[in-house]
C-alpha positions in Angstrom: 65.8 43.7 136.5 65.9 47.2 135.3 66.8 48.4 131.8 70.2 47.7 130.4 72.2 50.6 131.7 74.9 50.1 129.1 72.5 49.9 126.2 70.5 52.9 127.3 73.6 54.9 128.0 75.2 54.0 124.7 74.3 57.3 123.0 76.1 59.1 125.8 79.3 57.0 125.4 79.3 56.4 122.0 65.9 25.3 115.8 62.8 23.4 116.5 60.5 24.8 113.9 61.9 28.0 112.8 65.1 29.0 111.0 66.8 32.4 111.2 64.5 35.4 110.6 67.0 38.1 111.2 66.6 41.2 109.0 69.7 43.2 108.2 70.1 46.9 108.8 72.1 49.5 107.0 74.9 48.8 109.5 75.2 45.2 108.6 78.8 44.0 107.8 78.9 42.0 104.6 79.7 38.3 104.7 83.3 38.9 103.5 83.9 41.7 105.9 82.3 39.9 108.8 84.6 36.9 108.2 87.7 39.1 108.7 87.0 39.2 112.5 88.4 35.9 113.7 89.7 34.8 117.1 93.4 35.0 116.1 96.1 35.9 118.7 95.7 39.6 118.1 91.9 39.5 118.5 92.0 37.4 121.7 94.7 39.7 123.1 92.4 42.7 122.5 89.4 40.9 124.1 91.6 40.0 127.1 92.7 43.6 127.5 89.1 44.9 127.3 88.0 42.3 129.9 90.8 43.2 132.2 90.2 47.0 131.9 86.4 46.5 132.4 86.9 44.2 135.4 89.2 46.7 137.1 86.8 49.6 136.7 83.4 48.7 138.3 84.5 46.8 141.4 83.2 43.3 140.6 84.8 40.5 142.6 84.8 38.3 139.5 83.8 38.1 135.9 83.9 35.6 133.0 83.5 36.2 129.3 83.0 33.9 126.3 83.2 34.8 122.6 82.5 32.5 119.7 83.0 33.5 116.1 82.2 30.7 113.6 84.1 27.7 114.9 86.6 29.7 117.0 86.1 30.2 120.7 87.7 32.3 123.4 86.9 32.5 127.1 88.6 34.0 130.2 87.7 34.4 133.8 89.1 37.0 136.3 88.8 37.5 140.0 87.0 35.5 142.6 83.7 33.8 143.0 83.8 34.4 146.8 85.5 37.3 148.5 85.8 35.3 151.8 87.3 32.1 150.4 89.2 33.7 147.5 88.0 30.8 145.3 88.7 31.7 141.6 85.7 32.8 139.5 84.3 29.6 137.9 82.9 30.4 134.4 80.7 27.3 134.5 79.1 28.1 137.9 75.6 29.4 138.2 74.6 33.0 138.4 71.4 35.0 138.4 70.7 36.3 134.9 68.2 39.0 135.8 66.5 40.6 132.8 67.7 37.9 130.4 64.7 36.1 132.0 62.5 38.4 129.8 63.7 36.6 126.7 62.6 33.2 128.1 59.2 34.5 129.3 58.6 36.2 126.0 59.5 33.0 124.0 57.0 31.0 126.0 54.2 33.6 125.3 55.2 33.6 121.7 54.9 29.9 121.5 51.3 30.3 122.7 50.8 32.7 119.8 52.2 30.2 117.4 49.8 27.6 118.9 46.8 29.9 118.4 46.1 30.1 122.2 47.1 33.8 122.4 46.9 36.6 119.9 49.4 39.5 119.8 46.3 41.7 119.5 44.6 40.3 122.6 44.0 43.0 125.1 45.5 42.9 128.6 42.1 42.9 130.4 41.2 39.6 128.6 43.6 38.0 131.0 44.4 40.5 133.8 41.6 43.0 134.5 42.0 46.2 136.5 45.1 47.7 134.9 44.9 51.2 133.6 44.4 51.2 129.8 44.0 47.4 130.0 41.2 47.5 127.4 43.6 49.0 124.8 47.0 47.5 125.9 47.8 44.5 123.8 50.0 41.4 124.3 52.2 42.9 121.6 52.5 46.2 123.6 53.6 44.2 126.7 56.2 42.3 124.8 57.6 45.3 123.0 57.7 47.7 126.0 55.1 50.0 124.4 52.2 49.4 126.9 52.8 52.5 129.0 51.9 50.5 132.2 53.2 51.8 135.5 56.5 50.2 136.5 56.6 48.4 139.8 60.4 48.7 140.1 60.0 52.5 140.1 58.4 52.1 143.6 61.3 53.3 145.8 59.7 51.8 148.9 59.4 48.4 147.4 62.9 48.3 146.1 64.3 49.6 149.4 62.4 46.9 151.2 63.5 44.2 148.8 67.2 45.3 149.0 67.1 45.3 152.8 65.4 41.9 152.8 65.7 40.0 149.5 63.6 37.1 150.9 60.7 39.3 152.0 57.3 37.7 151.6 55.9 38.5 148.1 54.0 36.9 145.3 53.3 37.6 141.6 49.8 38.5 142.7 51.2 41.1 145.1 53.0 42.7 142.1 49.8 42.7 140.0 47.9 44.2 142.9 50.5 47.0 143.2 50.2 47.8 139.5 46.4 47.9 139.5 45.0 51.4 139.8 48.3 53.1 139.1 48.3 55.8 136.4 49.7 55.0 133.0 53.1 56.4 131.9 51.8 57.1 128.4 49.1 55.8 126.0 49.7 52.3 124.5 52.0 52.4 121.5 53.0 56.0 122.0 56.6 55.3 123.2 59.1 52.5 123.8 60.0 52.5 127.5 61.7 49.7 129.3 59.3 48.6 132.1 59.5 45.5 134.3 55.8 45.5 134.9 55.2 44.3 131.3 56.9 41.0 132.1 55.2 40.5 135.4 51.9 40.8 133.5 53.1 38.5 130.8 54.0 35.9 133.4 50.4 36.2 134.7 49.1 35.7 131.2 51.3 32.7 130.7 49.9 31.2 133.9 46.3 32.0 133.0 46.5 30.4 129.6 48.6 27.3 130.4 47.3 26.5 133.9 50.9 26.2 135.0 53.1 28.3 137.1 55.5 30.6 135.3 58.3 28.3 136.4 56.5 25.2 135.0 55.6 26.9 131.7 59.0 28.3 130.9 60.8 25.1 131.9 58.6 22.8 129.8 58.2 25.2 126.8 61.7 26.7 126.6 64.4 25.3 128.9 63.8 21.6 128.4 63.3 21.6 124.6 66.7 23.3 124.2 68.4 21.0 126.6 69.5 23.9 128.9 70.1 21.6 131.9 71.9 24.3 133.9 69.2 27.0 133.5 66.3 27.4 136.0 63.2 29.5 136.3 62.8 29.1 140.0 59.7 28.0 141.8 58.4 30.2 144.5 60.3 28.3 147.2 63.6 28.1 145.3 65.3 31.2 146.8 68.9 30.2 146.3 71.2 29.8 143.3 71.9 26.2 142.3 75.3 24.8 143.2 78.0 25.3 142.2 77.4 29.1 142.1 79.2 32.4 142.4 78.5 34.4 145.5 76.7 37.5 144.6 77.3 41.0 146.0 75.5 44.3 146.0 76.9 47.8 146.6 75.5 49.8 149.6 74.0 52.2 147.0 73.2 52.0 143.4 76.7 52.1 141.9 79.6 49.7 142.4 82.6 50.9 144.3 85.4 49.4 146.3 85.2 45.6 147.0 85.3 46.1 150.7 82.0 48.0 150.6 80.1 45.1 148.9 77.4 43.3 150.7 76.9 39.5 150.0 73.5 38.5 148.7 72.5 34.8 148.7 68.8 34.1 149.0 66.2 36.1 147.0 62.5 35.6 146.8 62.0 34.8 143.1 58.4 36.0 143.1 59.5 39.6 143.3 61.3 39.6 139.9 59.2 36.7 138.5 59.2 36.5 134.7 61.0 39.9 134.5 64.2 38.8 136.1 64.3 35.7 138.4 66.1 33.1 136.4 69.6 31.5 137.0 71.9 30.0 134.4 75.5 29.4 133.4 77.8 31.0 130.9 77.8 27.8 128.7 73.9 27.6 128.7 73.7 31.3 127.9 75.9 30.8 124.9 73.5 28.2 123.5 70.5 30.5 124.4 71.9 33.6 122.7 72.1 31.8 119.3 68.8 30.0 119.7 67.0 33.3 120.7 68.3 35.2 117.7 67.6 32.3 115.3 64.1 31.6 116.5 64.7 28.0 117.2 61.4 27.6 119.1 59.2 29.8 116.9 57.8 29.8 113.4 59.8 31.9 110.9 56.9 34.3 110.5 56.6 35.0 114.2 60.4 35.2 114.6 60.4 37.9 111.9 57.9 39.9 113.9 59.9 39.3 117.0 63.0 41.0 115.6 61.2 44.1 114.3 62.2 46.6 116.9 61.5 50.2 117.8 64.2 52.5 119.0 64.1 53.5 122.7 62.9 57.1 123.0 65.7 59.6 123.2 68.4 57.3 121.7 70.7 58.5 119.0 71.8 55.0 117.9 69.6 52.1 116.7 69.1 50.5 120.1 65.6 49.4 120.8 63.2 46.6 121.7 61.5 43.9 119.7 59.1 41.2 121.2 61.1 40.3 124.3 64.5 41.0 122.8 67.0 43.8 122.9 68.5 44.8 119.5 71.5 47.1 118.9 71.7 47.6 115.1 72.1 43.9 114.1 73.1 42.5 117.4 70.4 40.6 119.2 70.0 39.5 122.8 69.6 40.9 126.3 71.4 41.9 129.4 70.4 42.0 133.0 71.0 43.5 136.5 69.7 42.2 139.8 71.0 42.6 143.3 74.2 40.5 143.3 74.7 39.7 139.6 75.2 41.3 136.1 75.0 39.4 132.8 74.8 39.9 129.0 74.1 37.4 126.2 74.2 38.6 122.6 74.5 37.2 119.1 75.6 38.9 115.9 74.2 36.9 112.9 76.3 38.1 110.0 79.5 36.9 111.7 77.9 34.0 113.6 79.3 35.7 116.7 78.2 35.0 120.3 79.1 37.1 123.3 78.3 36.1 126.9 79.6 37.9 130.0 78.7 37.3 133.6 79.8 39.0 136.8 78.9 38.6 140.5 78.2 42.1 141.7 75.4 44.6 140.8 72.6 46.7 142.3 69.3 46.3 140.6 70.3 49.0 138.1 73.9 48.6 137.2 75.2 46.4 134.3 79.0 46.4 134.2 79.0 43.4 132.0 77.1 45.3 129.3 79.8 48.0 129.4 82.4 45.3 128.8 80.4 43.8 125.9 80.0 47.2 124.2 83.7 47.7 124.2 84.3 44.2 122.7 81.7 44.8 120.1 83.2 48.2 119.2 86.6 46.5 118.8 85.4 43.7 116.5 82.4 45.3 114.7 82.6 49.1 115.2 79.7 49.9 112.9 77.4 48.1 115.3 77.8 50.7 118.0 77.2 53.7 115.8 
């Protein structure tokens, strides 16, 4: 669930009702230049080499990547989906998508904004009382990671307990109760700091306004309208990954290492991550979602324009920041995610009509090896986008 490690570390290593509302930056590649990146033999060989090198480094059992530029497509899978059986990694199988969930939760909330049922300026305590600064934190702050609310995934005891027993009894209300009374990290609007609690709170707002569970709301408002038949926001009792799926693995610590140290992870209580990171999907569905997310297929053009206005994460030397439930790196739009067992990234670069999706079946809650692979691919095809 935690913040995209690759994106945050970048400075150290380097539609239904709405059409596209993307706004170019000064790093945008012109139409003519963007068109020069095509999936010819040389480019696909480069992508294959990056995938092979990235796969060899972090200790993931398996990984799959998909790149689409215009009408051209490339995909490749390496490794295995299960260390015990040795079954090859299936790029169409289900995986947990961790913090990519946030883009779905945010889209459902933004649909309520379009419908006039929620305002971006509504305060948190209108829906969820008892949170520090709740009278001044707005829905916009929650979406944009500027609320300053205490982060429940910073609770070492909780994460240790969840890692040891991923199916531990827990509900969204338990998360809210844990957040209540905790001191703020900063005043609302003062900083941009990636915080999972924002999306637990947004899930609660979604439930309060719609009268549905988070699963029911996201399914009916986002997943079904886009025909994402292999994507699921799990109900509280859906602890597994739908079949067919890759077996997920976690390292004994925070960082991936040798394959023989990995611990299999199968069942997870989805209420722990909730709308911050509990969803499952497939590489093909994520490819559809990456483009729909960037183009605002479910939102009005005016609201999508606001969604893509981002503020840089504090301390970053490159233009990587957060909009309203979306990660943006210069002109590249999407999200990545890490949860015990899986790592994933889904990104779209509008000037070149370029989609990137990478999924892998090993991670702690804080490591995103697929994001590292994506950044290398982006640097090879569109180097200005990682500066």
